[in-house]
FIKOLDO-17993 format. One record per residue (C-alpha): chain; residue number from 1; x, y, z; residue in one letter. Coordinates in nm, 3 decimals, m for minus. Example, Ala and Ser with C-alpha at 12.3 -4.5 7.8 and 13.67 -1.06 7.14 Angstrom:
FIKOLDO-17993
{chaine A; num 1; c1 1.230; c2 m0.450; c3 0.780; residu A}
{chaine A; num 2; c1 1.367; c2 m0.106; c3 0.714; residu S}
END
This chain:
FIKOLDO-17993
{chaine A; num 1; c1 0.430; c2 m6.166; c3 m6.087; residu M}
{chaine A; num 2; c1 0.205; c2 m6.226; c3 m5.784; residu K}
{chaine A; num 3; c1 m0.076; c2 m5.993; c3 m5.679; residu P}
{chaine A; num 4; c1 0.016; c2 m5.735; c3 m5.417; residu L}
{chaine A; num 5; c1 m0.074; c2 m5.852; c3 m5.068; residu R}
{chaine A; num 6; c1 m0.101; c2 m5.670; c3 m4.736; residu H}
{chaine A; num 7; c1 0.238; c2 m5.806; c3 m4.629; residu N}
{chaine A; num 8; c1 0.397; c2 m5.701; c3 m4.960; residu D}
{chaine A; num 9; c1 0.324; c2 m5.334; c3 m4.900; residu L}
{chaine A; num 10; c1 0.601; c2 m5.116; c3 m4.761; residu P}
{chaine A; num 11; c1 0.583; c2 m5.108; c3 m4.383; residu Q}
{chaine A; num 12; c1 0.545; c2 m4.730; c3 m4.403; residu E}
{chaine A; num 13; c1 0.216; c2 m4.764; c3 m4.594; residu V}
{chaine A; num 14; c1 0.080; c2 m5.017; c3 m4.343; residu N}
{chaine A; num 15; c1 0.176; c2 m4.784; c3 m4.058; residu Q}
{chaine A; num 16; c1 0.005; c2 m4.490; c3 m4.226; residu I}
{chaine A; num 17; c1 m0.320; c2 m4.682; c3 m4.275; residu T}
{chaine A; num 18; c1 m0.305; c2 m4.793; c3 m3.912; residu G}
{chaine A; num 19; c1 m0.265; c2 m4.435; c3 m3.792; residu K}
{chaine A; num 20; c1 m0.550; c2 m4.311; c3 m4.012; residu V}
{chaine A; num 21; c1 m0.776; c2 m4.590; c3 m3.886; residu I}
{chaine A; num 22; c1 m0.692; c2 m4.490; c3 m3.528; residu E}
{chaine A; num 23; c1 m0.785; c2 m4.129; c3 m3.612; residu C}
{chaine A; num 24; c1 m1.118; c2 m4.252; c3 m3.751; residu C}
{chaine A; num 25; c1 m1.178; c2 m4.442; c3 m3.427; residu Y}
{chaine A; num 26; c1 m1.118; c2 m4.122; c3 m3.230; residu Q}
{chaine A; num 27; c1 m1.361; c2 m3.919; c3 m3.440; residu V}
{chaine A; num 28; c1 m1.630; c2 m4.185; c3 m3.416; residu H}
{chaine A; num 29; c1 m1.571; c2 m4.229; c3 m3.042; residu R}
{chaine A; num 30; c1 m1.634; c2 m3.857; c3 m2.987; residu H}
{chaine A; num 31; c1 m1.915; c2 m3.797; c3 m3.237; residu L}
{chaine A; num 32; c1 m2.087; c2 m4.128; c3 m3.303; residu G}
{chaine A; num 33; c1 m2.306; c2 m4.185; c3 m3.611; residu P}
{chaine A; num 34; c1 m2.568; c2 m3.957; c3 m3.763; residu G}
{chaine A; num 35; c1 m2.380; c2 m3.647; c3 m3.883; residu L}
{chaine A; num 36; c1 m2.301; c2 m3.523; c3 m4.231; residu L}
{chaine A; num 37; c1 m1.990; c2 m3.642; c3 m4.415; residu E}
{chaine A; num 38; c1 m1.825; c2 m3.298; c3 m4.419; residu N}
{chaine A; num 39; c1 m1.839; c2 m3.279; c3 m4.038; residu I}
{chaine A; num 40; c1 m1.658; c2 m3.611; c3 m4.009; residu Y}
{chaine A; num 41; c1 m1.406; c2 m3.495; c3 m4.267; residu E}
{chaine A; num 42; c1 m1.325; c2 m3.176; c3 m4.076; residu L}
{chaine A; num 43; c1 m1.297; c2 m3.362; c3 m3.745; residu C}
{chaine A; num 44; c1 m1.080; c2 m3.632; c3 m3.903; residu L}
{chaine A; num 45; c1 m0.852; c2 m3.357; c3 m4.031; residu I}
{chaine A; num 46; c1 m0.815; c2 m3.231; c3 m3.673; residu E}
{chaine A; num 47; c1 m0.717; c2 m3.583; c3 m3.562; residu E}
{chaine A; num 48; c1 m0.469; c2 m3.611; c3 m3.849; residu L}
{chaine A; num 49; c1 m0.314; c2 m3.279; c3 m3.748; residu K}
{chaine A; num 50; c1 m0.291; c2 m3.393; c3 m3.384; residu N}
{chaine A; num 51; c1 m0.120; c2 m3.714; c3 m3.498; residu A}
{chaine A; num 52; c1 0.114; c2 m3.511; c3 m3.723; residu Q}
{chaine A; num 53; c1 0.000; c2 m3.698; c3 m4.031; residu I}
{chaine A; num 54; c1 0.038; c2 m3.513; c3 m4.360; residu Q}
{chaine A; num 55; c1 m0.277; c2 m3.492; c3 m4.567; residu Y}
{chaine A; num 56; c1 m0.430; c2 m3.317; c3 m4.864; residu Q}
{chaine A; num 57; c1 m0.802; c2 m3.246; c3 m4.865; residu R}
{chaine A; num 58; c1 m1.036; c2 m3.248; c3 m5.165; residu Q}
{chaine A; num 59; c1 m0.760; c2 m3.326; c3 m5.414; residu V}
{chaine A; num 60; c1 m0.860; c2 m3.264; c3 m5.776; residu D}
{chaine A; num 61; c1 m0.744; c2 m3.543; c3 m6.005; residu I}
{chaine A; num 62; c1 m0.732; c2 m3.495; c3 m6.383; residu P}
{chaine A; num 63; c1 m0.852; c2 m3.785; c3 m6.595; residu I}
{chaine A; num 64; c1 m0.638; c2 m3.914; c3 m6.881; residu L}
{chaine A; num 65; c1 m0.878; c2 m4.025; c3 m7.152; residu Y}
{chaine A; num 66; c1 m0.760; c2 m4.142; c3 m7.495; residu R}
{chaine A; num 67; c1 m0.436; c2 m3.952; c3 m7.456; residu G}
{chaine A; num 68; c1 m0.601; c2 m3.627; c3 m7.348; residu K}
{chaine A; num 69; c1 m0.618; c2 m3.479; c3 m7.003; residu T}
{chaine A; num 70; c1 m0.976; c2 m3.412; c3 m6.899; residu I}
{chaine A; num 71; c1 m1.020; c2 m3.171; c3 m6.611; residu D}
{chaine A; num 72; c1 m1.309; c2 m3.363; c3 m6.463; residu A}
{chaine A; num 73; c1 m1.460; c2 m3.317; c3 m6.122; residu A}
{chaine A; num 74; c1 m1.282; c2 m3.623; c3 m5.980; residu L}
{chaine A; num 75; c1 m1.192; c2 m3.529; c3 m5.629; residu R}
{chaine A; num 76; c1 m1.032; c2 m3.741; c3 m5.358; residu L}
{chaine A; num 77; c1 m1.168; c2 m3.672; c3 m5.009; residu D}
{chaine A; num 78; c1 m0.824; c2 m3.715; c3 m4.853; residu L}
{chaine A; num 79; c1 m0.479; c2 m3.816; c3 m4.970; residu L}
{chaine A; num 80; c1 m0.263; c2 m3.922; c3 m4.676; residu I}
{chaine A; num 81; c1 0.117; c2 m3.893; c3 m4.681; residu E}
{chaine A; num 82; c1 0.103; c2 m3.915; c3 m5.064; residu K}
{chaine A; num 83; c1 0.035; c2 m4.290; c3 m5.030; residu H}
{chaine A; num 84; c1 m0.320; c2 m4.363; c3 m4.913; residu V}
{chaine A; num 85; c1 m0.653; c2 m4.251; c3 m5.061; residu V}
{chaine A; num 86; c1 m0.933; c2 m4.205; c3 m4.806; residu V}
{chaine A; num 87; c1 m1.294; c2 m4.196; c3 m4.923; residu E}
{chaine A; num 88; c1 m1.537; c2 m4.084; c3 m4.653; residu L}
{chaine A; num 89; c1 m1.905; c2 m4.169; c3 m4.630; residu K}
{chaine A; num 90; c1 m2.191; c2 m4.110; c3 m4.390; residu A}
{chaine A; num 91; c1 m2.449; c2 m4.346; c3 m4.536; residu V}
{chaine A; num 92; c1 m2.691; c2 m4.608; c3 m4.405; residu E}
{chaine A; num 93; c1 m2.466; c2 m4.883; c3 m4.540; residu K}
{chaine A; num 94; c1 m2.175; c2 m4.919; c3 m4.778; residu L}
{chaine A; num 95; c1 m2.282; c2 m5.037; c3 m5.121; residu L}
{chaine A; num 96; c1 m2.075; c2 m5.208; c3 m5.390; residu P}
{chaine A; num 97; c1 m2.070; c2 m4.879; c3 m5.585; residu I}
{chaine A; num 98; c1 m1.883; c2 m4.711; c3 m5.298; residu H}
{chaine A; num 99; c1 m1.611; c2 m4.975; c3 m5.311; residu Q}
{chaine A; num 100; c1 m1.604; c2 m4.956; c3 m5.692; residu A}
{chaine A; num 101; c1 m1.555; c2 m4.580; c3 m5.664; residu Q}
{chaine A; num 102; c1 m1.250; c2 m4.626; c3 m5.441; residu L}
{chaine A; num 103; c1 m1.106; c2 m4.897; c3 m5.666; residu I}
{chaine A; num 104; c1 m1.144; c2 m4.666; c3 m5.967; residu T}
{chaine A; num 105; c1 m0.973; c2 m4.383; c3 m5.777; residu Y}
{chaine A; num 106; c1 m0.683; c2 m4.617; c3 m5.698; residu L}
{chaine A; num 107; c1 m0.654; c2 m4.731; c3 m6.061; residu K}
{chaine A; num 108; c1 m0.658; c2 m4.373; c3 m6.191; residu I}
{chaine A; num 109; c1 m0.414; c2 m4.233; c3 m5.935; residu T}
{chaine A; num 110; c1 m0.189; c2 m4.543; c3 m5.915; residu K}
{chaine A; num 111; c1 m0.192; c2 m4.529; c3 m5.534; residu Y}
{chaine A; num 112; c1 m0.189; c2 m4.887; c3 m5.404; residu P}
{chaine A; num 113; c1 m0.405; c2 m4.852; c3 m5.092; residu V}
{chaine A; num 114; c1 m0.733; c2 m4.690; c3 m5.004; residu G}
{chaine A; num 115; c1 m0.957; c2 m4.669; c3 m4.702; residu L}
{chaine A; num 116; c1 m1.334; c2 m4.654; c3 m4.741; residu L}
{chaine A; num 117; c1 m1.475; c2 m4.515; c3 m4.417; residu V}
{chaine A; num 118; c1 m1.845; c2 m4.498; c3 m4.331; residu N}
{chaine A; num 119; c1 m1.901; c2 m4.305; c3 m4.008; residu F}
{chaine A; num 120; c1 m2.275; c2 m4.378; c3 m3.999; residu N}
{chaine A; num 121; c1 m2.237; c2 m4.707; c3 m3.811; residu V}
{chaine A; num 122; c1 m2.271; c2 m4.806; c3 m3.447; residu N}
{chaine A; num 123; c1 m1.924; c2 m4.958; c3 m3.433; residu M}
{chaine A; num 124; c1 m1.663; c2 m4.792; c3 m3.656; residu I}
{chaine A; num 125; c1 m1.477; c2 m5.115; c3 m3.732; residu Q}
{chaine A; num 126; c1 m1.791; c2 m5.219; c3 m3.925; residu Q}
{chaine A; num 127; c1 m1.758; c2 m4.907; c3 m4.139; residu G}
{chaine A; num 128; c1 m1.394; c2 m4.935; c3 m4.249; residu I}
{chaine A; num 129; c1 m1.283; c2 m5.123; c3 m4.559; residu K}
{chaine A; num 130; c1 m0.917; c2 m5.133; c3 m4.660; residu R}
{chaine A; num 131; c1 m0.858; c2 m5.187; c3 m5.031; residu V}
{chaine A; num 132; c1 m0.521; c2 m5.290; c3 m5.174; residu V}
{chaine A; num 133; c1 m0.503; c2 m5.265; c3 m5.550; residu L}
{chaine A; num 134; c1 m0.306; c2 m5.537; c3 m5.724; residu S}
{chaine A; num 135; c1 0.032; c2 m5.424; c3 m5.855; residu A}
{chaine A; num 136; c1 0.019; c2 m5.665; c3 m6.147; residu C}
{chaine A; num 137; c1 m0.343; c2 m5.625; c3 m6.253; residu N}
{chaine A; num 138; c1 m0.468; c2 m5.266; c3 m6.250; residu P}
{chaine A; num 139; c1 m0.797; c2 m5.384; c3 m6.400; residu S}
{chaine A; num 140; c1 m0.938; c2 m5.423; c3 m6.052; residu G}
{chaine A; num 141; c1 m0.800; c2 m5.728; c3 m5.874; residu D}
{chaine A; num 142; c1 m0.768; c2 m5.635; c3 m5.511; residu F}
{chaine A; num 143; c1 m0.761; c2 m5.767; c3 m5.160; residu L}
{chaine A; num 144; c1 m0.970; c2 m5.636; c3 m4.876; residu R}
{chaine A; num 145; c1 m0.826; c2 m5.634; c3 m4.528; residu D}
{chaine A; num 146; c1 m1.034; c2 m5.578; c3 m4.219; residu S}
{chaine A; num 147; c1 m0.988; c2 m5.254; c3 m4.031; residu A}
{chaine A; num 148; c1 m0.795; c2 m5.436; c3 m3.762; residu T}
{chaine A; num 149; c1 m0.530; c2 m5.573; c3 m3.999; residu S}
{chaine A; num 150; c1 m0.345; c2 m5.250; c3 m4.039; residu R}
END
């Protein structure tokens, strides 16, 4: 079995990520960098509504640990169309721990695609990382696509 690639994803998932990225562009175009994460989240939600994209905000995810469900404080910023996890940031720069966080969320939830979005950048395309978790190796093999390869 080969690792999951961008082109192996259902077209619907690629279209969803493209629409979400466009919504992020709109928010950044209107607000620019320098605000708090929750402001970007609320404005992104407005863009998602305008684009008629279904979303869930601040989704609590239980953790399965050694056969027991742990009601931990794991919370997804956004779950889009029940396919794409979106993790929002407003930080000086994305660090490896931010990407590791998204990868862990994907492994736990079994969603194949996530977007890591940092709004605290001059050009939003520099702040978007698309992560595709491997279908055959949930231990963390993944591919990163640039924001423009929706």
